GUBAKOL-392402 format. One record per residue: z, x, y of N, C-alpha, C in turn; residue number from 0; residue in one letter. Coordinates in pm, 1 decimal, always signed. Example, Ala and Ser with C-alpha at 12.3 -4.5 7.8 and 13.67 -1.06 7.14 Angstrom:
<pamars>
((+780.0; +1319.0; -569.0); (+780.0; +1230.0; -450.0); (+780.0; +1320.0; -330.0); 0; "A")
((+708.0; +1285.0; -225.0); (+714.0; +1367.0; -106.0); (+787.0; +1290.0; +3.0); 1; "S")
</pamars>
This chain:
<pamars>
((+714.5; -106.5; +104.9); (+737.8; -137.8; +172.7); (+810.1; -98.8; +354.7); 0; "X")
((+740.7; -100.1; +396.0); (+720.7; -63.6; +537.0); (+670.2; -157.3; +622.0); 1; "X")
((+567.1; -257.0; +531.4); (+476.9; -340.2; +706.2); (+455.9; -409.6; +580.6); 2; "X")
((+444.5; -608.4; +567.0); (+308.0; -668.7; +465.8); (+256.6; -729.2; +568.3); 3; "X")
((+226.9; -838.7; +469.1); (+107.9; -921.8; +527.2); (+158.6; -1055.8; +541.9); 4; "X")
((+135.6; -1159.1; +624.5); (+140.0; -1292.0; +630.2); (-48.0; -1282.5; +560.1); 5; "X")
((+0.8; -1267.1; +476.9); (-174.5; -1393.1; +378.8); (-187.3; -1374.6; +235.2); 6; "X")
((-201.4; -1527.6; +160.9); (-203.9; -1577.5; +64.3); (-298.2; -1422.5; -15.7); 7; "X")
((-372.4; -1413.0; +48.0); (-422.3; -1340.3; -130.4); (-376.1; -1182.9; -56.0); 8; "X")
((-408.9; -1133.3; +36.9); (-328.4; -959.6; +57.7); (-174.0; -985.2; +85.4); 9; "X")
((-151.1; -1092.7; +109.6); (+17.8; -1100.8; +126.3); (+106.1; -1005.6; +4.3); 10; "X")
((+23.2; -1011.0; -81.2); (+139.7; -935.1; -271.0); (+74.9; -763.5; -184.7); 11; "X")
((+24.2; -692.9; -103.3); (+25.8; -563.1; -148.9); (+115.6; -521.7; +28.3); 12; "X")
((+93.0; -423.8; +13.7); (+159.5; -341.6; +127.8); (+79.0; -348.9; +218.7); 13; "X")
((+31.4; -369.5; +425.4); (+4.7; -319.9; +464.0); (+62.5; -188.1; +597.8); 14; "X")
((+129.1; -89.1; +541.6); (+197.9; +19.2; +496.7); (+312.3; +30.0; +435.6); 15; "X")
((+262.3; +214.7; +317.7); (+399.2; +170.0; +249.7); (+402.1; +390.2; +249.9); 16; "X")
((+514.4; +351.9; +242.9); (+615.3; +521.4; +258.1); (+653.0; +530.0; +61.4); 17; "X")
((+655.7; +693.4; +81.7); (+703.3; +743.2; -73.1); (+709.8; +886.4; -33.7); 18; "X")
((+844.8; +897.0; -115.4); (+857.7; +1045.3; -123.7); (+807.8; +1131.8; -209.5); 19; "X")
((+739.2; +1189.0; -202.0); (+629.2; +1308.8; -275.5); (+702.7; +1486.3; -285.6); 20; "X")
((+715.5; +1520.3; -398.5); (+770.8; +1681.1; -426.7); (+846.4; +1684.2; -250.8); 21; "X")
((+855.0; +1737.6; -172.9); (+944.3; +1790.6; -38.8); (+854.8; +1744.5; +28.1); 22; "X")
((+789.5; +1613.4; +60.3); (+781.4; +1588.2; +163.3); (+751.8; +1460.3; +118.3); 23; "X")
((+655.6; +1332.0; +205.6); (+617.0; +1226.3; +227.0); (+503.4; +1207.2; +220.9); 24; "X")
((+423.9; +1071.4; +186.9); (+330.9; +1039.9; +148.2); (+283.7; +904.8; +193.7); 25; "X")
((+243.4; +801.3; +325.9); (+198.3; +685.8; +396.5); (+46.6; +681.2; +396.2); 26; "X")
((+62.5; +570.5; +358.4); (-66.4; +468.5; +337.6); (-78.7; +332.1; +387.8); 27; "X")
((-178.4; +356.8; +489.2); (-219.7; +233.9; +626.7); (-317.0; +160.8; +550.0); 28; "X")
((-264.6; +31.1; +482.0); (-386.1; -95.3; +476.8); (-460.4; -114.1; +642.5); 29; "X")
((-575.4; -239.6; +565.5); (-694.9; -280.3; +763.7); (-760.0; -352.5; +679.8); 30; "X")
((-778.1; -419.8; +730.1); (-847.7; -543.0; +742.6); (-1084.3; -474.7; +859.5); 31; "X")
((-1125.8; -425.9; +772.3); (-1231.9; -407.1; +803.1); (-1315.7; -442.3; +936.7); 32; "X")
((-1350.3; -436.8; +1059.5); (-1438.0; -512.8; +1102.7); (-1608.0; -475.5; +1082.2); 33; "X")
((-1623.8; -540.9; +1156.2); (-1788.1; -595.2; +1117.7); (-1880.9; -383.0; +1034.8); 34; "X")
((-1849.9; -305.8; +1169.7); (-1884.8; -225.8; +1181.1); (-1810.0; -119.9; +1074.5); 35; "X")
((-1679.8; -59.7; +1039.3); (-1599.9; -39.7; +908.4); (-1695.5; -57.1; +782.2); 36; "X")
((-1677.7; -211.0; +745.8); (-1729.4; -249.2; +664.0); (-1816.7; -171.2; +656.0); 37; "X")
((-1931.7; -218.9; +719.8); (-2071.5; -124.1; +626.2); (-2085.0; +13.6; +673.6); 38; "X")
((-1995.7; +102.8; +737.7); (-1961.9; +198.9; +700.0); (-1862.0; +202.2; +570.1); 39; "X")
((-1848.4; +146.2; +498.1); (-1753.3; +174.7; +322.7); (-1877.0; +92.4; +246.0); 40; "X")
((-1877.6; +78.5; +290.7); (-2044.0; +22.5; +196.4); (-2109.5; +72.9; +166.6); 41; "X")
((-2147.4; +128.2; +302.1); (-2284.5; +231.0; +288.1); (-2281.1; +411.7; +241.6); 42; "X")
((-2170.5; +425.0; +281.4); (-2136.1; +591.0; +229.3); (-1992.9; +542.2; +160.6); 43; "X")
((-2014.4; +503.6; -37.0); (-1901.5; +453.0; -106.0); (-1747.8; +573.4; -121.6); 44; "X")
((-1874.7; +700.2; -150.2); (-1722.1; +772.2; -80.6); (-1742.6; +919.1; -15.9); 45; "X")
((-1571.5; +956.2; -23.1); (-1587.8; +1069.3; +134.2); (-1471.4; +1197.1; +79.5); 46; "X")
((-1550.4; +1207.0; +140.9); (-1390.0; +1340.3; +64.5); (-1260.5; +1377.2; +231.0); 47; "X")
((-1178.5; +1346.7; +223.0); (-1142.8; +1451.4; +351.0); (-1023.4; +1543.0; +272.9); 48; "X")
((-1042.4; +1647.7; +362.2); (-917.3; +1800.4; +313.4); (-777.0; +1791.9; +462.7); 49; "X")
((-676.5; +1772.7; +425.4); (-570.1; +1810.3; +497.8); (-528.7; +1986.6; +485.8); 50; "X")
((-402.1; +2018.4; +555.3); (-371.6; +2111.8; +509.1); (-143.5; +2100.9; +453.9); 51; "X")
((-123.9; +2166.5; +387.9); (+30.0; +2115.1; +337.2); (+100.7; +2214.5; +375.6); 52; "X")
((+243.2; +2129.1; +440.9); (+311.7; +2238.7; +490.7); (+338.7; +2464.2; +408.5); 53; "X")
((+306.2; +2376.8; +321.1); (+310.4; +2527.4; +259.5); (+146.7; +2597.4; +327.2); 54; "X")
((+82.1; +2571.7; +385.8); (-77.4; +2651.7; +391.9); (-148.8; +2597.2; +294.9); 55; "X")
((-112.3; +2493.6; +181.3); (-253.9; +2480.5; +119.9); (-274.1; +2355.1; +114.2); 56; "X")
((-411.6; +2399.7; +55.0); (-556.0; +2295.6; +144.3); (-532.4; +2198.9; +51.4); 57; "X")
((-512.5; +2095.9; +64.5); (-599.7; +1913.6; +96.6); (-634.6; +1839.1; +17.6); 58; "X")
((-679.6; +1796.6; -42.8); (-868.0; +1722.3; -46.7); (-766.3; +1628.7; -129.6); 59; "X")
((-827.5; +1488.4; -47.6); (-845.2; +1329.0; -137.9); (-983.5; +1259.7; -104.2); 60; "X")
((-987.9; +1219.3; -232.4); (-1163.5; +1171.8; -212.9); (-1159.7; +1004.1; -338.6); 61; "X")
((-1184.3; +957.5; -189.0); (-1190.8; +813.3; -166.0); (-1333.5; +727.1; -265.1); 62; "X")
((-1339.9; +663.2; -351.3); (-1462.2; +578.9; -391.0); (-1444.7; +416.9; -277.5); 63; "X")
((-1487.5; +350.4; -232.0); (-1522.2; +267.7; -104.0); (-1623.1; +139.7; -235.8); 64; "X")
((-1625.0; +207.9; -281.5); (-1787.5; +72.5; -383.2); (-1670.2; -1.3; -554.9); 65; "X")
((-1730.2; -67.7; -602.5); (-1651.7; -121.3; -720.0); (-1707.9; -53.8; -792.9); 66; "X")
((-1775.5; +91.9; -813.8); (-1852.7; +61.7; -974.5); (-1805.8; +132.4; -977.6); 67; "X")
((-1785.9; +246.0; -1062.6); (-1762.8; +419.5; -1079.7); (-1777.4; +531.2; -1029.3); 68; "X")
((-1827.1; +612.6; -1049.9); (-1969.7; +747.7; -955.9); (-1915.2; +872.7; -1000.8); 69; "X")
((-1944.9; +992.5; -1075.2); (-1916.2; +1162.9; -1134.5); (-1905.4; +1202.0; -992.5); 70; "X")
((-1877.4; +1268.3; -970.1); (-1825.1; +1398.9; -841.5); (-1816.6; +1572.2; -930.3); 71; "X")
((-1891.3; +1575.1; -840.8); (-1876.5; +1774.7; -899.5); (-1748.0; +1793.9; -824.8); 72; "X")
((-1681.0; +1897.9; -922.9); (-1558.9; +2023.5; -793.3); (-1584.6; +2109.2; -835.5); 73; "X")
</pamars>
């Protein structure tokens, strides 16, 4: 964990975490959403982002922000 929260509930998780992954590194950053971001997450529960690795491979990140299971065709 790089940084954490001082909070009785979310303090058990990292606010910023980093770990080695293959030849690279992955870093995740948590957030406490304001009303606008919370609405966007609740409205669009499944989002897709993409990036390009250092080796030129396309990476895709699918995130389900709801508590319900979803089925996504790949």
